[in-house]
C-alpha positions in Angstrom: -12.6 -53.7 44.0 -16.0 -52.2 44.7 -19.7 -53.6 44.0 -21.9 -52.0 41.9 -25.9 -52.6 42.3 -27.3 -52.8 38.8 -30.2 -54.7 37.0 -28.9 -58.1 37.2 -28.0 -57.8 40.8 -24.9 -57.3 42.4 -21.5 -57.6 40.8 -18.3 -56.4 40.9 -16.7 -53.5 39.1 -13.7 -51.8 38.9 -13.1 -48.5 40.4 -10.9 -45.8 39.3 -7.9 -45.9 41.3 -5.1 -43.2 40.9 -2.6 -45.8 41.3 -3.6 -47.3 37.8 -2.3 -45.7 34.4 -4.9 -43.4 33.1 -6.1 -45.7 30.1 -7.3 -48.4 32.8 -9.6 -45.9 35.0 -13.6 -46.4 34.5 -16.2 -44.1 35.7 -19.5 -45.4 37.5 -23.0 -43.7 36.5 -26.2 -44.9 37.4 -25.2 -48.6 37.7 -23.4 -48.3 34.5 -19.5 -48.8 33.8 -18.1 -46.0 31.5 -14.3 -46.3 30.0 -12.6 -43.3 30.2 -9.8 -42.8 27.7 -7.4 -40.2 29.3 -4.7 -38.6 26.6 -1.3 -37.9 28.0 -0.2 -34.4 28.2 0.9 -33.0 25.4 4.6 -32.1 25.7 5.9 -28.7 23.7 8.2 -29.3 20.8 11.6 -28.9 21.8 13.4 -26.1 20.1 16.1 -27.1 17.9 19.4 -25.2 18.6 20.3 -25.6 14.7 17.1 -24.1 13.7 18.0 -21.2 16.0 21.6 -20.6 14.8 19.9 -20.9 11.2 17.3 -18.2 12.0 20.0 -16.2 13.6 22.3 -16.1 10.5 19.3 -15.4 8.0 18.7 -12.3 10.2 22.3 -11.3 10.3 22.3 -11.6 6.4 19.3 -9.8 6.1 20.8 -6.8 8.3 24.2 -7.1 6.0 22.2 -6.7 2.9 20.3 -3.9 4.2 23.7 -1.8 5.3 25.1 -2.7 1.7 22.1 -1.7 -0.2 22.2 1.6 1.9 25.7 2.2 1.2 25.2 1.6 -2.3 22.2 3.8 -2.2 24.3 6.7 -0.8 27.1 6.5 -3.7 24.8 6.3 -6.1 23.2 9.6 -4.9 26.6 11.1 -4.4 27.5 10.4 -8.0 24.3 11.5 -9.2 24.7 14.8 -7.2 28.1 15.2 -8.5 27.4 14.6 -12.3 24.4 16.5 -12.5 26.4 19.8 -10.6 29.2 19.3 -13.3 27.0 18.8 -16.1 25.3 22.2 -15.3 28.2 24.2 -14.4 29.8 23.3 -17.6 26.5 24.1 -19.6 26.3 27.3 -17.8 30.2 28.1 -17.9 29.9 27.8 -21.7 26.6 29.6 -22.6 26.6 32.4 -20.1 29.9 33.5 -21.4 29.0 32.9 -25.2 25.8 35.0 -25.1 27.7 38.0 -23.0 30.3 38.1 -25.9 27.8 38.3 -28.7 26.1 41.1 -26.9 29.5 42.8 -26.3 30.1 42.1 -29.9 26.6 43.7 -31.1 27.4 46.7 -29.1 30.4 47.4 -30.6 29.0 47.0 -33.9 26.3 49.7 -33.3 29.1 52.0 -31.7 30.9 51.7 -35.0 27.7 52.3 -37.1 26.8 55.4 -35.0 30.1 56.8 -35.2 29.6 57.3 -39.2 27.0 59.6 -38.8 27.5 62.5 -41.2 26.1 64.7 -37.9 29.5 63.7 -36.2 31.5 65.6 -39.1 29.5 68.6 -39.0 31.4 72.0 -37.7 35.2 73.0 -37.5 37.8 70.8 -39.3 38.7 69.6 -35.8 35.6 68.1 -35.0 35.5 66.3 -38.4 39.0 64.9 -37.6 38.2 63.9 -34.4 34.9 62.3 -35.6 37.1 60.3 -38.5 39.3 59.1 -35.9 36.6 57.9 -33.7 35.2 55.9 -36.6 38.3 53.8 -37.3 39.0 53.5 -33.8 35.4 51.9 -33.3 35.9 49.6 -36.3 39.0 48.6 -35.2 38.0 47.7 -31.7 34.7 45.4 -33.3 37.3 43.7 -35.7 39.4 42.6 -33.2 36.6 41.6 -30.3 35.2 39.7 -33.3 38.6 38.2 -33.9 39.2 37.4 -30.0 35.6 35.8 -29.8 35.4 33.7 -32.6 38.9 31.9 -31.7 38.0 31.1 -28.1 35.4 30.0 -25.8 32.2 28.7 -27.2 32.7 29.5 -30.8 36.1 27.7 -31.2 34.1 24.5 -30.6 30.8 25.3 -32.2 32.6 26.6 -35.3 29.5 26.9 -37.3 28.0 29.5 -35.5 31.1 31.9 -36.1 31.1 31.3 -40.2 28.3 34.0 -40.5 29.2 36.2 -37.9 32.7 36.4 -39.6 31.5 36.6 -43.0 29.3 39.6 -42.4 31.3 41.2 -39.9 34.1 41.3 -43.0 31.7 42.8 -44.9 30.8 45.7 -42.6 34.4 46.2 -41.7 34.8 47.2 -45.8 32.0 49.1 -45.8 33.0 51.2 -42.8 36.4 51.7 -43.9 35.0 53.0 -47.2 32.9 55.4 -45.7 35.7 56.5 -43.3 38.0 57.3 -46.3 35.5 59.1 -48.2 35.5 61.7 -44.9 39.2 61.4 -45.0 38.8 62.6 -48.9 36.3 65.1 -47.9 33.9 63.8 -50.5 31.0 64.7 -47.9 28.3 64.6 -50.7 29.2 60.8 -51.2 29.3 59.7 -47.8 25.4 59.5 -47.1 24.9 57.9 -50.3 27.4 55.4 -49.6 26.1 54.9 -45.9 22.8 54.2 -46.9 23.4 52.0 -50.0 26.5 49.8 -48.5 27.2 50.2 -44.6 23.9 50.1 -43.6 22.7 46.9 -45.5 26.1 45.2 -44.3 25.5 46.5 -40.8 21.9 44.7 -40.8 23.2 41.4 -41.8 26.1 41.8 -39.3 23.6 42.2 -36.4 21.2 39.3 -37.7 23.9 36.6 -37.9 25.1 38.0 -34.4 21.2 37.5 -33.3 21.0 34.2 -34.8 24.0 33.1 -33.3 22.4 34.0 -30.1 19.3 32.2 -30.8 21.7 29.3 -31.9 23.7 29.2 -28.7 20.2 29.7 -26.7 18.4 26.5 -28.4 21.4 24.4 -28.3 21.8 25.4 -24.2 17.9 24.0 -24.1 18.5 21.0 -25.6 21.6 20.1 -23.6 19.7 20.9 -20.6 17.1 18.8 -21.2 19.3 15.8 -22.3 20.7 16.1 -18.8 17.3 16.3 -17.3 16.3 13.2 -18.9 19.3 10.9 -17.7 19.2 12.7 -14.5 15.3 11.3 -14.2 16.9 7.7 -15.4 19.6 7.5 -12.4 16.7 8.6 -10.4 14.7 6.1 -11.4 17.5 3.6 -10.7 18.4 5.1 -7.1 14.5 5.0 -6.0 14.3 1.3 -7.4 17.6 0.3 -5.3 16.1 2.1 -2.2 12.8 0.6 -2.4 14.2 -3.3 -2.8 12.8 -4.1 0.6 9.0 -2.7 0.3 9.2 -4.4 -3.2 10.2 -7.8 -1.5 7.6 -7.2 1.1 4.9 -6.7 -1.7 5.7 -9.5 -3.7 5.0 -11.8 -0.6 1.9 -10.4 0.1 1.0 -10.8 -3.6 1.8 -14.3 -4.0 0.1 -15.0 -0.4 -2.9 -13.6 -1.9 -2.8 -15.4 -4.7 -2.2 -18.8 -2.8 -5.3 -18.1 -0.6 -7.4 -17.2 -4.0 -6.1 -20.5 -5.6 -7.1 -22.8 -2.6 -10.7 -21.1 -2.3 -11.3 -21.8 -5.9 -9.9 -25.2 -5.3 -12.4 -26.1 -2.7 -15.2 -23.9 -3.4 -18.4 -26.1 -3.5 -16.6 -28.9 -1.6 -17.2 -30.0 2.3 -14.7 -31.0 4.3 -15.3 -34.4 6.1 -16.6 -33.9 9.6 -14.3 -35.3 12.2 -15.0 -38.0 14.1 
């Protein structure tokens, strides 16, 4: 206990004592007594072991989800690559041989037509006999190759493309056989007329049918390629969506946070918060 000299004389005053509790201490200043309220020191909140275990489980779950998504992404990528490779391999394996067969078929038709040229029969009789044998051999080779081409490979499944080739090819075979028969009978005066009137138009129709079939094969292959490309693009979009889901989640959280902050700003706009005491 101490004394304080103040306006009203000598009076007792309570002096802060370290032994007293913090709430019972006072401060002496210029003869006046001021009470000082000392707040107890703030202690750190205790960490709950259950919260730590829950956070660890959530982290482990997130890692598992990421691993599973990466595995699925790898499987989908492998499937996509194998599917694209298989489809394009089948397309190339069907289209390229068909175009090669049509080119070979046209080449043999041209060779047969050239063999019927009257100039090949000019000269000795032996040369005429060899030319006639060559005509028949060329016509038979073209006919046999056409039959093999239309019954196997691409044209066995696309039979509509082979109808015109078969019909015009048969007409060409008949006209060529007629010209060869005229050569064999020695009716050389009629060969040139028969060749120009019958064989040449049949040859033109036959070549046109082969060319139309080649164009159809090319257009169908391009259409199939575009279809494969569209399917590949769709599968690629799915793969990219699966691969980017973590980024999408982060962006969604950021967007929700921005919306929440904006909503709070709009709600408290123009309102003054009360001052703290």
